[in-house]
KOLLUM-67634 format. One line per field, with one value per atom (N, C-alpha, C, O): residue number from 1; residue in one letter; atom name; x, y, z. Coordinates in steps of 0.2 Angstrom, whole numbers, plus 5000, padded with zeros to 4 digits. Layout:
% residues N
k: c(NUM:...)
r: c(A:...)
a: c(CA:...)
x: c(X:...)
y: c(Y:...)
z: c(Z:...)
END
This chain:
% residues 134
k: c(1:1:1:1:2:2:2:2:3:3:3:3:4:4:4:4:5:5:5:5:6:6:6:6:7:7:7:7:8:8:8:8:9:9:9:9:10:10:10:10:11:11:11:11:12:12:12:12:13:13:13:13:14:14:14:14:15:15:15:15:16:16:16:16:17:17:17:17:18:18:18:18:19:19:19:19:20:20:20:20:21:21:21:21:22:22:22:22:23:23:23:23:24:24:24:24:25:25:25:25:26:26:26:26:27:27:27:27:28:28:28:28:29:29:29:29:30:30:30:30:31:31:31:31:32:32:32:32:33:33:33:33:34:34:34:34:35:35:35:35:36:36:36:36:37:37:37:37:38:38:38:38:39:39:39:39:40:40:40:40:41:41:41:41:42:42:42:42:43:43:43:43:44:44:44:44:45:45:45:45:46:46:46:46:47:47:47:47:48:48:48:48:49:49:49:49:50:50:50:50:51:51:51:51:52:52:52:52:53:53:53:53:54:54:54:54:55:55:55:55:56:56:56:56:57:57:57:57:58:58:58:58:59:59:59:59:60:60:60:60:61:61:61:61:62:62:62:62:63:63:63:63:64:64:64:64:65:65:65:65:66:66:66:66:67:67:67:67:68:68:68:68:69:69:69:69:70:70:70:70:71:71:71:71:72:72:72:72:73:73:73:73:74:74:74:74:75:75:75:75:76:76:76:76:77:77:77:77:78:78:78:78:79:79:79:79:80:80:80:80:81:81:81:81:82:82:82:82:83:83:83:83:84:84:84:84:85:85:85:85:86:86:86:86:87:87:87:87:88:88:88:88:89:89:89:89:90:90:90:90:91:91:91:91:92:92:92:92:93:93:93:93:94:94:94:94:95:95:95:95:96:96:96:96:97:97:97:97:98:98:98:98:99:99:99:99:100:100:100:100:101:101:101:101:102:102:102:102:103:103:103:103:104:104:104:104:105:105:105:105:106:106:106:106:107:107:107:107:108:108:108:108:109:109:109:109:110:110:110:110:111:111:111:111:112:112:112:112:113:113:113:113:114:114:114:114:115:115:115:115:116:116:116:116:117:117:117:117:118:118:118:118:119:119:119:119:120:120:120:120:121:121:121:121:122:122:122:122:123:123:123:123:124:124:124:124:125:125:125:125:126:126:126:126:127:127:127:127:128:128:128:128:129:129:129:129:130:130:130:130:131:131:131:131:132:132:132:132:133:133:133:133:134:134:134:134)
r: c(M:M:M:M:I:I:I:I:E:E:E:E:W:W:W:W:D:D:D:D:K:K:K:K:N:N:N:N:Y:Y:Y:Y:S:S:S:S:V:V:V:V:G:G:G:G:L:L:L:L:S:S:S:S:M:M:M:M:I:I:I:I:D:D:D:D:A:A:A:A:E:E:E:E:H:H:H:H:K:K:K:K:Q:Q:Q:Q:I:I:I:I:I:I:I:I:G:G:G:G:L:L:L:L:I:I:I:I:N:N:N:N:K:K:K:K:A:A:A:A:I:I:I:I:S:S:S:S:A:A:A:A:K:K:K:K:G:G:G:G:R:R:R:R:S:S:S:S:D:D:D:D:N:N:N:N:Q:Q:Q:Q:E:E:E:E:E:E:E:E:L:L:L:L:R:R:R:R:A:A:A:A:V:V:V:V:L:L:L:L:R:R:R:R:E:E:E:E:I:I:I:I:T:T:T:T:N:N:N:N:Y:Y:Y:Y:A:A:A:A:L:L:L:L:A:A:A:A:H:H:H:H:F:F:F:F:K:K:K:K:T:T:T:T:E:E:E:E:E:E:E:E:A:A:A:A:Y:Y:Y:Y:M:M:M:M:E:E:E:E:K:K:K:K:F:F:F:F:N:N:N:N:Y:Y:Y:Y:P:P:P:P:E:E:E:E:F:F:F:F:Q:Q:Q:Q:D:D:D:D:H:H:H:H:K:K:K:K:R:R:R:R:E:E:E:E:H:H:H:H:D:D:D:D:D:D:D:D:F:F:F:F:S:S:S:S:K:K:K:K:T:T:T:T:T:T:T:T:I:I:I:I:A:A:A:A:Y:Y:Y:Y:C:C:C:C:N:N:N:N:R:R:R:R:V:V:V:V:I:I:I:I:K:K:K:K:E:E:E:E:D:D:D:D:Y:Y:Y:Y:H:H:H:H:T:T:T:T:A:A:A:A:N:N:N:N:E:E:E:E:I:I:I:I:L:L:L:L:G:G:G:G:Y:Y:Y:Y:L:L:L:L:L:L:L:L:K:K:K:K:R:R:R:R:W:W:W:W:L:L:L:L:V:V:V:V:N:N:N:N:H:H:H:H:I:I:I:I:H:H:H:H:V:V:V:V:V:V:V:V:D:D:D:D:R:R:R:R:K:K:K:K:Y:Y:Y:Y:I:I:I:I:D:D:D:D:C:C:C:C:F:F:F:F:K:K:K:K:E:E:E:E:N:N:N:N:G:G:G:G:L:L:L:L:K:K:K:K)
a: c(N:CA:C:O:N:CA:C:O:N:CA:C:O:N:CA:C:O:N:CA:C:O:N:CA:C:O:N:CA:C:O:N:CA:C:O:N:CA:C:O:N:CA:C:O:N:CA:C:O:N:CA:C:O:N:CA:C:O:N:CA:C:O:N:CA:C:O:N:CA:C:O:N:CA:C:O:N:CA:C:O:N:CA:C:O:N:CA:C:O:N:CA:C:O:N:CA:C:O:N:CA:C:O:N:CA:C:O:N:CA:C:O:N:CA:C:O:N:CA:C:O:N:CA:C:O:N:CA:C:O:N:CA:C:O:N:CA:C:O:N:CA:C:O:N:CA:C:O:N:CA:C:O:N:CA:C:O:N:CA:C:O:N:CA:C:O:N:CA:C:O:N:CA:C:O:N:CA:C:O:N:CA:C:O:N:CA:C:O:N:CA:C:O:N:CA:C:O:N:CA:C:O:N:CA:C:O:N:CA:C:O:N:CA:C:O:N:CA:C:O:N:CA:C:O:N:CA:C:O:N:CA:C:O:N:CA:C:O:N:CA:C:O:N:CA:C:O:N:CA:C:O:N:CA:C:O:N:CA:C:O:N:CA:C:O:N:CA:C:O:N:CA:C:O:N:CA:C:O:N:CA:C:O:N:CA:C:O:N:CA:C:O:N:CA:C:O:N:CA:C:O:N:CA:C:O:N:CA:C:O:N:CA:C:O:N:CA:C:O:N:CA:C:O:N:CA:C:O:N:CA:C:O:N:CA:C:O:N:CA:C:O:N:CA:C:O:N:CA:C:O:N:CA:C:O:N:CA:C:O:N:CA:C:O:N:CA:C:O:N:CA:C:O:N:CA:C:O:N:CA:C:O:N:CA:C:O:N:CA:C:O:N:CA:C:O:N:CA:C:O:N:CA:C:O:N:CA:C:O:N:CA:C:O:N:CA:C:O:N:CA:C:O:N:CA:C:O:N:CA:C:O:N:CA:C:O:N:CA:C:O:N:CA:C:O:N:CA:C:O:N:CA:C:O:N:CA:C:O:N:CA:C:O:N:CA:C:O:N:CA:C:O:N:CA:C:O:N:CA:C:O:N:CA:C:O:N:CA:C:O:N:CA:C:O:N:CA:C:O:N:CA:C:O:N:CA:C:O:N:CA:C:O:N:CA:C:O:N:CA:C:O:N:CA:C:O:N:CA:C:O:N:CA:C:O:N:CA:C:O:N:CA:C:O:N:CA:C:O:N:CA:C:O:N:CA:C:O:N:CA:C:O:N:CA:C:O:N:CA:C:O:N:CA:C:O:N:CA:C:O:N:CA:C:O:N:CA:C:O:N:CA:C:O:N:CA:C:O:N:CA:C:O)
x: c(5004:5000:5004:5010:5002:5005:5002:4996:5006:5003:5006:5011:5001:5002:5007:5006:5012:5017:5019:5018:5022:5024:5029:5029:5032:5036:5032:5035:5026:5021:5018:5016:5019:5015:5019:5025:5015:5018:5017:5018:5013:5012:5006:5005:5002:4996:4990:4990:4986:4981:4976:4975:4974:4970:4973:4971:4979:4983:4985:4984:4987:4988:4982:4983:4976:4970:4969:4967:4970:4969:4974:4973:4981:4986:4984:4985:4981:4979:4974:4974:4969:4964:4967:4964:4971:4974:4978:4978:4982:4985:4980:4981:4974:4969:4966:4965:4965:4963:4968:4966:4975:4980:4980:4980:4979:4978:4972:4972:4967:4961:4962:4960:4966:4968:4972:4971:4977:4981:4977:4978:4972:4968:4964:4963:4961:4957:4961:4959:4967:4972:4973:4974:4973:4975:4969:4970:4963:4957:4956:4951:4959:4959:4953:4951:4948:4942:4937:4931:4939:4934:4938:4940:4939:4942:4938:4941:4932:4928:4929:4929:4930:4932:4938:4939:4943:4950:4949:4951:4945:4944:4940:4942:4935:4932:4937:4936:4941:4946:4951:4952:4953:4958:4954:4958:4948:4944:4944:4944:4942:4942:4948:4948:4954:4960:4961:4963:4960:4961:4957:4960:4951:4946:4948:4948:4950:4952:4958:4959:4963:4969:4968:4972:4964:4963:4960:4962:4955:4952:4957:4958:4962:4967:4972:4974:4974:4978:4975:4979:4969:4965:4966:4967:4965:4965:4972:4973:4977:4984:4986:4989:4984:4985:4981:4984:4975:4972:4976:4976:4978:4982:4989:4991:4992:4998:4997:5001:4991:4990:4988:4991:4984:4982:4988:4988:4993:4999:5005:5010:5004:5009:5015:5021:5014:5020:5024:5022:5031:5035:5036:5038:5035:5037:5030:5030:5025:5018:5018:5016:5021:5021:5025:5022:5030:5034:5029:5029:5026:5022:5016:5014:5013:5007:5009:5005:5015:5017:5018:5016:5020:5020:5013:5012:5009:5002:4999:4996:5000:4998:5001:4997:5007:5011:5007:5006:5006:5003:4996:4995:4993:4986:4986:4982:4990:4990:4992:4989:4997:4999:4994:4993:4991:4986:4980:4978:4978:4972:4973:4969:4979:4981:4981:4979:4984:4984:4977:4976:4973:4966:4963:4959:4963:4960:4962:4958:4969:4971:4968:4966:4967:4964:4957:4954:4954:4946:4945:4940:4950:4950:4952:4954:4953:4954:4962:4963:4966:4973:4975:4978:4974:4975:4982:4984:4987:4994:4996:5001:4992:4994:4992:4996:4988:4987:4993:4994:4998:5004:5008:5012:5008:5012:5009:5013:5003:5000:5001:5002:5000:5001:5009:5010:5013:5020:5021:5025:5018:5019:5016:5019:5010:5007:5011:5012:5014:5018:5025:5027:5028:5035:5036:5039:5032:5033:5030:5033:5023:5019:5020:5022:5018:5018:5025:5026:5030:5037:5040:5041:5040:5043:5039:5042:5033:5029:5028:5029:5026:5024:5031:5031:5036:5042:5046:5050:5046:5051:5047:5048:5042:5039:5034:5035:5030:5025:5029:5026:5034:5038:5040:5041:5041:5043:5038:5041:5032:5027:5025:5022:5028:5026:5027:5022:5033:5034:5030:5027:5029:5024:5017:5014:5015:5008:5007:5002:5012:5011:5012:5009:5017:5017:5011:5010:5007:5001:4995:4989:4996:4991:4988:4983:4990:4987:4990:4996:4986:4989:4987:4989)
y: c(4994:5000:5006:5006:5012:5018:5023:5024:5026:5032:5038:5039:5043:5050:5053:5053:5056:5060:5066:5066:5071:5077:5076:5080:5070:5069:5068:5069:5067:5066:5073:5073:5078:5084:5088:5088:5091:5096:5103:5108:5104:5110:5114:5120:5110:5113:5109:5103:5112:5109:5104:5099:5107:5103:5097:5092:5098:5093:5087:5081:5090:5085:5081:5075:5084:5081:5075:5070:5076:5071:5066:5060:5068:5063:5058:5052:5061:5057:5052:5047:5055:5050:5044:5039:5046:5040:5035:5029:5038:5033:5029:5023:5032:5028:5023:5017:5024:5019:5014:5008:5015:5010:5006:5000:5009:5005:5000:4995:5003:4999:4993:4987:4994:4989:4983:4977:4986:4981:4977:4971:4980:4976:4971:4965:4973:4969:4963:4957:4964:4959:4954:4948:4956:4952:4947:4942:4949:4945:4941:4943:4936:4933:4930:4928:4929:4926:4931:4929:4938:4943:4946:4952:4943:4946:4951:4956:4951:4956:4963:4968:4963:4969:4972:4978:4968:4970:4973:4978:4970:4973:4979:4984:4980:4986:4992:4998:4990:4995:4997:5003:4993:4994:4999:5004:4998:5002:5009:5014:5009:5016:5020:5026:5016:5020:5023:5028:5019:5021:5027:5032:5027:5032:5039:5044:5038:5043:5046:5053:5042:5045:5049:5054:5046:5050:5057:5062:5057:5063:5068:5074:5065:5069:5072:5078:5068:5070:5076:5081:5076:5081:5088:5093:5087:5093:5096:5102:5092:5095:5098:5103:5094:5096:5103:5107:5104:5110:5116:5121:5115:5120:5121:5127:5116:5117:5121:5125:5120:5123:5131:5135:5132:5138:5143:5148:5139:5143:5143:5145:5140:5139:5136:5138:5130:5127:5124:5121:5126:5124:5117:5115:5113:5105:5101:5096:5105:5102:5096:5090:5096:5090:5084:5078:5085:5079:5076:5070:5081:5079:5075:5070:5078:5074:5067:5063:5067:5060:5055:5050:5057:5053:5051:5045:5055:5054:5049:5044:5050:5046:5039:5034:5038:5032:5028:5022:5032:5028:5026:5020:5030:5028:5022:5017:5022:5016:5010:5004:5010:5004:5002:4996:5007:5005:5002:4997:5005:5002:4995:4990:4994:4987:4982:4977:4984:4980:4978:4972:4983:4982:4978:4973:4978:4974:4967:4962:4966:4959:4956:4950:4960:4958:4956:4951:4961:4960:4953:4950:4951:4945:4939:4934:4940:4935:4933:4927:4937:4936:4939:4945:4936:4939:4940:4944:4937:4938:4945:4948:4948:4954:4959:4965:4958:4962:4964:4970:4959:4961:4966:4970:4965:4969:4976:4981:4977:4984:4987:4993:4984:4987:4989:4994:4985:4987:4993:4997:4993:4998:5005:5010:5004:5010:5013:5019:5008:5010:5013:5018:5009:5011:5016:5021:5015:5019:5026:5031:5026:5032:5036:5041:5032:5036:5039:5045:5035:5037:5042:5047:5040:5044:5050:5055:5049:5054:5060:5065:5058:5063:5066:5072:5062:5064:5068:5073:5066:5070:5074:5080:5071:5074:5080:5085:5078:5083:5089:5095:5088:5093:5099:5105:5097:5102:5108:5113:5106:5112:5116:5121:5114:5118:5125:5129:5128:5135:5138:5144:5135:5138:5139:5144:5134:5134:5139:5143:5139:5144:5151:5156:5152:5159:5161:5168:5157:5159:5158:5159:5158:5159:5153:5153:5147:5141:5139:5140:5138:5137:5130:5128)
z: c(5000:5000:5000:5002:4997:4997:5002:5001:5005:5010:5007:5005:5006:5004:5009:5015:5006:5010:5006:5000:5009:5006:5000:4996:5000:4994:4987:4982:4988:4982:4980:4975:4985:4983:4978:4978:4974:4969:4971:4968:4977:4980:4977:4978:4973:4970:4972:4970:4976:4980:4975:4977:4969:4965:4962:4962:4960:4957:4962:4961:4968:4974:4976:4977:4976:4977:4972:4974:4966:4961:4961:4960:4963:4964:4970:4970:4975:4981:4979:4981:4975:4973:4969:4969:4964:4960:4965:4964:4970:4975:4979:4980:4980:4984:4979:4982:4973:4968:4967:4967:4967:4966:4973:4972:4978:4985:4984:4987:4982:4981:4976:4978:4971:4966:4970:4969:4974:4977:4982:4983:4985:4990:4986:4988:4980:4976:4974:4974:4972:4969:4975:4973:4981:4987:4988:4991:4986:4987:4980:4976:4979:4972:4971:4965:4976:4974:4971:4969:4970:4967:4962:4962:4956:4950:4947:4944:4947:4945:4948:4945:4955:4958:4956:4955:4954:4952:4945:4944:4941:4934:4935:4931:4939:4940:4942:4940:4947:4950:4945:4944:4941:4935:4930:4928:4929:4924:4927:4924:4934:4937:4937:4936:4939:4938:4932:4931:4926:4920:4918:4916:4920:4918:4922:4919:4928:4933:4930:4930:4928:4926:4920:4919:4915:4909:4910:4907:4915:4917:4920:4918:4924:4927:4922:4923:4917:4912:4908:4907:4907:4903:4907:4905:4914:4918:4918:4916:4919:4918:4911:4911:4906:4899:4898:4894:4900:4899:4902:4899:4908:4911:4907:4907:4905:4901:4895:4893:4892:4886:4887:4884:4893:4895:4897:4895:4900:4902:4898:4899:4892:4887:4890:4889:4893:4896:4891:4886:4891:4886:4884:4879:4889:4889:4888:4889:4886:4885:4881:4883:4875:4870:4873:4873:4877:4880:4886:4887:4890:4895:4893:4895:4887:4884:4882:4882:4879:4876:4882:4881:4888:4893:4895:4897:4895:4897:4892:4894:4886:4880:4881:4880:4882:4883:4889:4889:4895:4901:4899:4901:4895:4894:4889:4891:4884:4880:4884:4883:4888:4891:4896:4897:4900:4905:4902:4905:4897:4893:4891:4891:4888:4885:4891:4890:4897:4903:4905:4906:4906:4908:4903:4906:4897:4892:4893:4893:4895:4896:4902:4902:4908:4914:4913:4915:4909:4908:4904:4905:4900:4896:4900:4898:4907:4912:4912:4914:4910:4911:4918:4918:4923:4930:4932:4936:4928:4930:4928:4930:4923:4921:4926:4926:4931:4937:4940:4942:4941:4944:4940:4943:4934:4929:4929:4930:4929:4929:4936:4936:4941:4947:4948:4951:4946:4946:4941:4943:4935:4931:4934:4934:4937:4940:4946:4946:4950:4955:4953:4956:4949:4948:4942:4943:4937:4931:4932:4931:4933:4934:4940:4940:4946:4952:4954:4955:4954:4956:4951:4953:4945:4940:4938:4938:4936:4934:4939:4937:4945:4950:4952:4953:4954:4957:4952:4954:4946:4941:4936:4935:4932:4926:4929:4926:4933:4936:4939:4939:4942:4946:4941:4943:4935:4930:4929:4927:4929:4928:4934:4933:4940:4946:4945:4946:4943:4943:4938:4939:4932:4927:4929:4928:4933:4935:4941:4941:4945:4951:4948:4950:4943:4940:4937:4936:4935:4931:4936:4934:4943:4948:4950:4954:4948:4951:4958:4958:4963:4969:4972:4977)
END
């Protein structure tokens, strides 16, 4: 399980709230995976994570465009890669390939959560704050 701490914060309350929600959904998926007798629950949570992440990306991208964030295309490419990978994983789990659940949770935890929030999202903090987002 992942506990929110200040290391995940980008210092922007709305973005942090969305990141907290994603962490909560990842934790929900980890719990569902631990209850192997309820695979439908896992499939539902993975769909929920994917849908929420896509909505979150749209929020970030709208601000990037509005504020003329110089690294917008690179950041959007990361979002697009995450979306494609996650959707492909979810489709495999939906088709009853439950071993994929370990891969997707590893991907979500290692690739997206650690790298994306800690490295990629931190790049836009100054731009967002300079444009009045708090």
